C-alpha positions in Angstrom: 6.1 -83.3 112.8 4.8 -83.9 109.8 5.9 -85.8 107.0 6.4 -83.8 103.8 4.4 -85.6 101.0 6.4 -87.0 97.9 5.0 -86.3 94.8 5.3 -89.4 92.6 4.9 -89.0 88.9 2.2 -91.1 87.7 1.1 -91.5 83.9 -1.5 -92.9 82.1 -2.2 -93.7 78.6 -5.0 -93.1 76.4 -5.8 -93.9 72.4 -6.4 -91.5 69.9 -6.3 -91.0 66.2 -3.0 -90.1 64.5 -2.1 -86.5 63.0 0.1 -86.2 60.5 2.7 -85.4 62.3 2.3 -87.8 64.4 1.8 -90.5 61.7 5.4 -88.9 60.6 7.2 -89.3 63.7 5.7 -93.2 64.1 7.2 -94.0 60.8 10.5 -92.5 61.0 10.5 -94.5 64.6 9.8 -97.3 63.0 12.8 -96.6 59.9 15.3 -96.3 63.0 14.1 -99.7 64.8 14.2 -101.9 61.8 17.4 -100.6 60.7 18.9 -101.2 64.7 17.2 -104.3 64.0 19.5 -105.2 61.0 22.4 -104.0 62.6 22.1 -106.2 65.2 21.1 -109.0 63.5 24.4 -108.4 61.6 26.7 -108.4 64.3 24.8 -111.4 65.7 26.2 -113.2 62.6 29.6 -111.7 62.7 30.1 -112.9 66.1 28.5 -116.6 65.5 30.6 -116.6 62.5 33.7 -115.6 65.2 33.0 -118.2 67.3 32.3 -121.0 64.9 35.8 -120.5 63.3 37.5 -120.5 67.0 35.5 -123.4 67.6 36.4 -125.4 64.3 40.2 -124.6 65.1 40.2 -125.9 68.8 38.3 -129.2 67.8 41.0 -129.6 65.1 43.9 -128.9 67.4 41.6 -131.0 69.9 41.9 -133.9 67.2 45.7 -133.6 66.6 46.2 -133.7 70.4 44.1 -137.1 71.1 45.6 -138.9 67.8 49.0 -137.5 69.3 48.2 -139.4 72.7 46.0 -142.5 71.6 49.5 -143.4 68.9 51.8 -142.2 71.4 54.3 -140.2 68.3 54.3 -136.8 68.0 55.3 -134.6 64.9 58.4 -132.2 65.6 59.1 -129.4 63.3 62.7 -128.6 62.1 64.0 -126.6 59.3 65.7 -128.1 56.1 68.1 -126.7 53.7 68.7 -127.6 50.3 72.2 -128.1 49.3 73.3 -128.2 45.7 75.7 -131.1 44.8 77.2 -129.5 41.3 79.1 -132.7 40.0 76.2 -135.6 40.4 73.5 -132.4 39.8 71.3 -133.5 42.8 69.7 -131.3 45.7 70.0 -133.2 49.1 67.5 -131.8 51.4 69.6 -131.8 55.0 68.2 -130.8 58.6 69.6 -127.8 59.5 70.2 -128.6 62.8 72.6 -132.0 62.8 73.2 -132.2 59.3 71.5 -135.2 58.4 70.5 -136.0 54.8 66.3 -136.6 54.8 66.0 -136.9 50.5 67.9 -136.4 47.6 66.2 -135.3 44.1 67.6 -134.4 40.8 68.2 -130.5 40.0 65.8 -128.8 37.6 66.7 -127.1 34.4 67.2 -124.2 36.1 69.5 -125.4 38.9 71.4 -127.1 36.3 72.1 -124.2 34.7 73.1 -122.2 37.8 75.1 -125.3 38.7 76.7 -124.9 35.1 77.6 -121.2 35.2 79.2 -121.8 39.1 81.3 -124.5 37.5 82.5 -122.1 34.7 83.0 -119.3 36.9 85.3 -121.6 39.5 87.8 -122.7 36.1 88.3 -118.8 35.6 88.6 -118.0 39.1 91.9 -115.8 39.8 92.5 -115.3 35.8 91.2 -112.0 35.7 93.0 -111.2 39.0 95.6 -109.0 37.8 96.2 -106.5 41.4 96.2 -109.5 44.0 93.5 -108.3 46.1 91.8 -111.9 45.5 88.4 -110.3 43.7 87.7 -110.4 40.0 88.7 -106.9 38.2 84.9 -107.1 36.7 83.9 -107.2 40.7 83.1 -103.8 42.1 85.6 -102.7 44.8 84.6 -103.0 48.6 83.1 -99.8 49.9 85.6 -97.7 51.9 84.5 -97.7 56.1 83.4 -94.0 56.9 85.1 -92.1 59.2 83.1 -90.4 62.2 83.3 -86.4 62.0 84.3 -84.6 64.5 81.3 -82.7 66.1 81.2 -78.8 65.5 82.3 -76.8 68.5 
């Protein structure tokens, strides 16, 4: 049985002078390719910047870890609170977890003013309280709890 001939396409090229239509097509394609080049170069720039930032952050972390390993000391973060001492007009900074006092500082002027108002408030506590509910008459009454509505049938 004879083999069927497979037709393979073969191309060749030739050079010829451009027509105005050819010149327009090539010009349009050239403009498109130049825009693509700019877009790829911009993408490369952004990717390189991203990698530079990531590498810099990793190197900084490696420096910290290296220093800690070499010194045998690590930094541990913990939450602190400021405790205002209205009598002495100072602010103590304490660890929230243990209550250990770390530092003290003098109060700022706004903090001093707030401390004076708190002291005056303590002097007059209960003076306006004529109904015995433990709150001043100038304070709003606490909201009453809402009752759940019965579902409609």
